[in-house]
N, C-alpha and C positions, 0 to 999 in steps of 0.2 A: 504494500500500500504506500502511495506517495504521501509524504508529509509536506505541508505547505507552510514555510516559515514566514507567515505574513501577518500574524496576529498583532504585531506592534508596528508594522509598516503603514505609514499614513496614506499610501497610494496603492491599495490592493489591486487596482486595475492594471498596474504596470510596475512590478516590483522585482528587485533582485535581492537575494539573501544577504549580500554583502553591503550593509549600510550602517550609518551612524546617525542617530537622532540628535538634533541640536536644539529642540525645544526644551523648555524647562525654565528655571529661574534666571532671569536677566536683571542686571542693574540698569537704571535709566534715569535721565533727567531731561527736562525741557529747557533748552538754552537759546540765547539770542544769537548764537554763532555756530559755524559748522567746523570748528577746530576740535580734533580728538582730545578728549579729556581723560586723564589717567584714572580718576575715580569718579563713579556716579553713585549718588546717595540713596536712590529709591530702588525697590525691588518689584518685579512683575513676573508672574508665572505665565509664559506663553504656551499655546495660543491663548490670547486674551485680548481685552480691549482696554487701552490706557484710560480712556474717558470714563467708561461705565464702572470699572473696578477700582480705579485709583484717584479719581477726582481731578484729573488734569484739565481744568475748565478754561484755561486762558491761552490755548495754543492758537495764536494768530498767524496769519500768513508769513510774518517775518520771524517766526520761531522755528526751532529745529528739535526734533526728538532724537536724543542719543540713547542707544541701547547697546549693551555688550554682555558677553558671557565667555567663560573658558570651557574648553572641551579637550578630551584626551584622544590622541591618535597613536596606535601601536605600529610596530614595524611591519607586520603582516599586511595591514590595511594600506600602508603607504607603498607597497609593492604593486598595487594595481596600476595598469597602464594609464588609466584615466580615473580621476576622482571628481565627480560632478556635484556641485552644490545646487539643490533644488529648493526653490522658494515659491510658495503660492499664497497670495493674500497680503502682499507687502504694500501697505498704504502710506504714502502714495508714490512720490518720486523719491529715490533714495540712492545713497552711496553705501556700499558694503565693503568693509576692510577685513582682511584676514592677516593677523600678525602685523598690523599697522601698514599693510600694503593694500592699495585699492584693487579689489577683485572684480567688482561689477558696479555699473551704474544702470539704473532702470528708470525709464520714463513711461512705462506701461503699467499703470496701477492694477494690482490684483491678479493679472494673468501670470501664468507660470513662468518663472525665470530659471534658466538652467545654464551653468557655466562650469568649465573645467578649472578647478582651483588647486590641482595637485602641486604646482610649483610654489604655491604660497604656504603649504603645510610643512610640518616638521614632526619628527617622532617625539612624543611626550605631550606636554601642555601647549594648547594653541588658544588664540582668542579671536572671536568674531565680533565686529563692531559695526553698528548701523547708525547712519545719520539720515533721518527721514524728514522730508519737507512736505508741509500741507499744501496740496495743489487743489484748492477749493474754488474752481472757476465755473464748472458746468452745473453746479447745483448748490443751493444754500446748505445742503446737508452732505456735501463732499462725498459723492458716490455711495451714500447709504450706509456707511460703516460707523459713523461717529455716534458718540453719546449725546444725542440731541434731545431737546425737549420739544415735542411736536407742536405744542400750543404756543411756543414762543419763537421769535425770529432771532435766536442766538447763534453765534458762530460756533460750530461744533469743534470738539477736540480731536486730536489724532487718535488712531486706533492701534498702531504698531503692527506687529506680525500677527496675523489672524488665523492662518490656516495651517501650514506646516513648514518645517525647515529641517532638512537632512542632507547628509553626504552619502553618495552611492559610488562604490567602486566597480569598474568594468574594464573589459578588454579593449584593445585597439579595434578588433572586429566585433561589432555588437549590433543588436537590434535597436534602432533609434525610435521607431514607432511602427504601428501597423494599423490597417483598416480591415474590419470584418463586416461582411454583409451577408445576411441570411435571406434566402429566397424560399418562401413558403410553398410556391408552386412546384419547384423542382426538388425541394428538400435538400438543397445544397448550401453549404456555408463556405463562402469564398474569402480568402485572405489575400491582402496585398501588403508586402513588407517593405519598410524603409530601413535598409541595412547599411551601416558604415563599414567600409573596407571590403575586400574580396574574400568570399567565404567558399568552403568546399561543400558543406552539406547543412541541412537544417531539418527540423521536425516540429510537428504540432501534436500535442497530446491533450486529450480531453478526459477529465476525471469527474466522477460522481461519487460523493462520500468517500473520497480517497481511493476509489477503485478506477483503474484506467478503462475507459470505454472505447477509445479510438486513438490510433496513432497514424499520422500522415507525414511522409517524408517529402522534402522538396530540395531542389538544387537551383531553382529560379527564384524570382522575387514574388511569387504568388503560388497558391495551391488551393484546392477545393476539397471539402469533406462531405461525403454522403451521410446525411443525418436521418435517414429513414428509420433507423433503430434507436434514435435518440428522442428525448422528450422536448416538445416545443414549450415555449414560455406562454403563460396565461396569467391573468390577474388573480384567478382563483388558485392556480398552482404555479407559483413563481419559481420555476426551476432554474437554478444558476449553476453552470458547470465551472469547475476550476480548470484553468488552461495553463499549459507549460509550453513555451516556445524556445527551442534550442537553435542557436546559430553558431556552429563550431563549438567553442568552449563557453559561449555566452548563454546564460540561462535566465529567462524572464518568466515570472509568475503573473498570471492575470486571471480574469473571469470572463465568462461569455454567456449570453442568453440567446436562445434561438427565437428571436423576435423580429418579424418582418413588418415594418410600418410602411404602408403604401396608400396611395390615393386612388379611389375608384369613382366612377361617374354613374349616377342613377338615371332613370328613364326621362327625367326632366333636365338632364345635363347639369345637375348639381353635384359637385365633388364632395366626398366624405372620406374619413379615415378607415382603413382596415388594419387589423392586427392579426397577422398570420391568416389572412384571407377572411377574417370574421369582423363583423361590425360590432363595436362596443360603444356604449354611451359613456363618455368621460365626464366626471364631476371633479372639479378642482378648486384650488384656492391659490393665493399668492403668498409666497414666503419672501420677506424682505431681509432674511438673514439673521434673525434674532435668535442665535443660539451660540453656544460656547465655541464651536469650531468655525462657523462661517459668519460670525458677526459679533454682536455684543455678548458680554459674558453671561451665559445662562447654562445650566447643567445639560449636557448633551443627552444624558440618559433620560431626562425628563422630556426633552424634545422628541426622542424616539417613542416614548409612551404616548405623546400627543399624536404622532403620526399613526401609531397602531390603533388608537381610538378612532381617528378619522377613517382609517381603512375599514374598520368594522362597521362604520356607519355609511359606507358607500362611496367615499372619496377614493380616487385612484389617479389623480393628476395634480401636479404642483408646478407653478411657474415661479422660477427664481428671478425676482425683479429688482434691479439695482443692487444686486449682491452676487457674489460668486460662492457657490456651495462647496463644501469640502468633499474630497473624494470618498472619505469615510461615510459621510451622510448619503452620498449617491449609492454607494455599495449597499448600505442599509435599505434604501428604497428599492433597489433591484431585488433584494431578497424578500421584501415586504409585499411586492405586487403593485408598485407605483410606476408610472411613466412621468417624465418631467421635461420642462422646457427651460433651457438655460439662456438668460438674457444678458446681452451686452449692456454695459453701464452707459449712462447718459452721454451719447455722442454728439455733443454740441456745446456751444458757449452761450447760454441764455442769461448769464449774469455779467453783462458787459461792464456795468458800474463797479462790480466787485473786482473785475480784472484790473480796472484802473487803480483801485485802492491797493491791490497787490503790487502793482508796478511802482507805486509811490513809496511803499515801505520796504520792498525787496532790494536792499542796498548791497547784498552780498552776491557775488557770482556763484551760482550753484549749478543746477541742471538747467537745460533749456526747457522751461516749463510750458504749460498749455497756453499761457497768455502769448507766448511767442509762436505757438503752433496753430492756434485757432484765432479767427477773427481778423487775420491780416491778409492772407493770400488764399484765394479759393482753391488753387491747385494744391497748395501745401495742406489745406484743411482736408481735402479729399484723400490725399495720401495718408494722413494721420488716421482718419476714420477707417480706411482700408486696413492699415497696419494693426489697429486695435481689434477690428473684427476678425482678422485672420488669426491673431494671437488667441482670441477667445476660442475659435473653432479648433485650432491645433492643441490647445490646452486640454480640451475635453474630447479628443478624437476617439478615445477608447471607452468613453462612458456608454454603458450598455443600453439603457432605456431612455436616452435623450432623443425625443421625437422631433424636436425642432430647435432653432435658435431664434430668440426674440431680439431683433436688432434695435428696436425702439429708438428711433431717431428723434431728437429734440433740438430745439433752437436751430442753429445753422445746419445741423445734420439733415433737416428736412430737405434742404436743397440737393442733397446727394443720395437720398433714400432709394430712388428708383434705379439709378445707374449702378450704385454699389451693390444693391440687392441682386440685380441681374448678374453682375460680375461674380459675386460669391456663389450664386446658384450654378454658374458654369464651372467654377473651380471645385465645388463640392456637390456634384450631381446627386449624391445619395442622401443629402441633407435637405430638410424643409426649413423655410424661413418665415418668420412672422414679423412684419414691419409696421404694425398698426396698433398694438395693444395699448389701450388707455389714452390714445392720442388721435389726432386727425388722420384718417386713412390716406396713406400715400399711394394707393392704387398699385401696390407692388407686393411681392412675396407670395408664398404658397398658401398662407392662412390669413383670413380676414376676421378680426375680433372686435366687433362693435360693442359699445356700451348700450344696453337696452333699458336705460332708465325710463324712457318713454315707450311703453309697451306696444303702442300701435305703430311705432316707426317701422318702415319697411327695412328689414334686416339686410337682405342680400342686394348689394349694389352691382354685382356682376356674377357670372356663372363660372368663373375660372378658378376660384380659390375655395379651399376648405373653410367652413364657417364655424367659428367659436363665438359664444355669446357671453359677455361679461355683465354681471350684476353688481359690479363694484360700487356704484353710486345709487343703487336702488335700496330703499328702506325694507326692513324685514316684513313689515306690515304689507307693503305694496307687493312684495315678492310673493308672499303667501296668498294674498287676495287674487293674484293673477296666475297662480300655479297651473290651473287647467288651460288657461289661454296660452301660457307658455308651452304647454304640452302640444297644443294644436299647432303653434308656430314651429315648434321643434320638428313636427312631422312634415309640415309644408316646406320648411327650409332645409330639412335634412341636416340639422345642427350636429356636429361631431362632439362638441364639448361645451359645458357650462362652467364659467369661472365665478366663484362666489367671493366672499370677503377675504381680506388678508388673514393669514394664519392666526396672528395674535388677536384679531377681532373676534375669532370664534371662541376664545378662552378669556377668562378674567386675567388681565395682565398682572395685576398686583399679586394675585395668589401664586403666579408663576415664580416669583422671587422667593417664595416659601419653599424650602427644600423638601418639605413633607407632603405637599399636595398641590394640585392645580384644580381650578374650578371651571366648568363650562360656562360660556356666556349664556345669559337668560334666553336669548333667541336661538341658541344653537339647535335645539330640537325642531324648531320651525324649518330650518334649512334642511335638516335630515328628512322631514316630511315632504318637502318640495322634491328632494331627490327621489323619494319613493313614487311620487306622482309622475315625475318625468320618466321613470323607468317602467311604469306600467305599460302593458301591451296596448296598442292603439285599438279603440273600439271599432268593430266592424260595421 
C-alpha cells in the first residue's frame, strides 16, 4: 500500500515529500521605512492576519510591515539540485530577504510566488525577512484581506502572510505543472505535463484508500487513462483519488477527481451546466475569505463545520470573491462534495483620489506599485490585468473542482473585460469564465450572473452563456415570498445555479468568534426552504 506523506503539506494538490514548512511564529513591527531591522518587538503566528489578531490599526500607505523568523536547514536538504520557496497569500507588494540577501520581489498580490533560493541558504540556522507594503489602490478594503470595519470608511491594516510558506527540494529534471481533463463520454482522463529538462520515462499512478488502481507509463508530454473501472465524482459520492506522478527521479503527490464540467444546449438554445453528463441544480453562496487560512483569523476547523452544515442543507457551490482560498480548504471541499469558482481580485483602479494620496506620502523608492501600473497608460493597464489573471489561473491549475474563474472587472478593468476574457478563453480552452458577477454585465464570458433583486426582470439577455442567478441584494422576506415564481423562472430560463448570501451572513458572526459554538442566522432556515422549493420536480 502506498503511503502519502502529505498530511502536513499545505498544497496537497501538488506536493513533494521533501519540504520544509516556514510558517509559525514570526516577529514583526510596522515601521515608516523599508530598512532591515535587527530586532522586531511583536510576535505573530502565521498564517494569520496582522489586523484582526494583533491590532495593527494604523498601517497607512506610507508604512511598511516587517516580519522575520529563523529556520533550520540540514545538509541533506541542501543537496537538492533546486530549492524553491513557495508563497501564497502575500499581501500585498513585498521584498523577501533570505540571510539578508534579496531573494524575491513581488508585485502580484496573493497569487502564488515561486523562486529558487538555494544559493541564499546555508547549513544550520537561516533567516527569512519580509518587508510588505500596503498597495491599497483598487478598493477601500485592499483586496478583501484586511481587518476592516464594514460600517465605517476606515483605512484597513495589513494582513501579512495569509496562506502558506514553505521550501521544497527537487531535481534538475522535474514536473513543473500538469493539466488533467476528464471526458465523461469516453471515460478517458487525459494528462498534459509541463516538465523541466529532458526526461527518459514517467508514470501516473492512481490510488484509492492506499491501494493502486491504475498505472500508466509515458515517454511524451501527455498520456491518457481508461477510467471505465474507476468511480466518477458526484456531489453525493465525492470520490477523490490520490495521484502519484513520476518523472525520472522526481516524485509528485497530488489528487484527482473524475469530474467533467461541460456546457450543453437545451431545445430553446439555452446553455446549462452538466456534471459528468448529468444536470445538477447548484445552490451556492459567496465566501469573502473569512477564515484562518485564507483571510482573517478564525478557526479553520470551525469553518469546515460550517461548510459541512451547508452541505447537509443542500448547498454545493461557493464563489470565492475578492479573496484567494487556501489549497487546504479547496482539498477539503473536493472531499466534501462542493464545486467552486475562484475569483480574480479587483482588477481596476476605482479609487483615483486614494492613489493621489498614496503618491503624496510615498517618499521612499520601493516597488513599482499599482499607482504606476494603473490609470496612466491603457496599454500598460491591459498588460497588468492580463498578467494578474494569468497568474490566478496558473496558481490554481491543478484545483480539482474549480468550475470557472470569476474575472470580475471593476473600474478601468471594464474597458478591457471583453478582449481579455476572449484572450484567456483561447489560452485556457478547458476553463469557463464569469465576467459579470455583482456588476454590470460586460457581455462576455461563458457565464452570465445577474442580480435578480427585481423578480420580474427579464433574466436572460442572450442565449450564448450559462445563466447563474444571484440573490445577493434580495431580502429574505422577498426571496421566500417569490420562491414559487423563482421556480417557474428557473424552469423557463434553465438556470444552472442560484447564489445566495455571503457565507458569514448565513451565520451569526459574533458567535463565530466563540471557540465553543456558532449560531445560525435567524433567516437561515428560510433559505434552506427556498432550496427545497427550487429542487422540487416541475409540475406536469
